[in-house]
Phi, psi and omega in degrees: 000155182276147181309329183285327176294314178301318176299312185290322172301312188302311186297318181302306181297323177294326180293313188282327189235354178110162183295345184284351180278147174209141179255124184234154175300151176258146175290133179063017180235137175239007180251006178202175179210166187249147179250137183228137168251117191054248174254012183261122180291137177235347179174181181231146174248128173252138178272128174249108186246039187279131177061025177078357173272101187274136171211168182237138184241122176257129190238128178218131180268133173246118180278146178311319180293341177282337183283340186269079170142000000 
C-alpha cells in the first residue's frame, strides 16, 4: 500500500475506534498494512483492487481465550 493510503486508513481507524488505534506498513508487503491498538497487534487491512474498484478489507482474528474476561 502507498504511504498516503496508510495515512488515510490510520485517520479512519482513529475516527472510528479512537486514538489508541494505529495503522502501520508491513515489512516486505505492499498489498496490506497492520492495525494496532496501542502496542497490541489486532489485525490486517488488505487492499482489494480487482476490476479497478479499490476497497479495503479489515481482518481480525478473535481468540477464544480473549473472550473470557
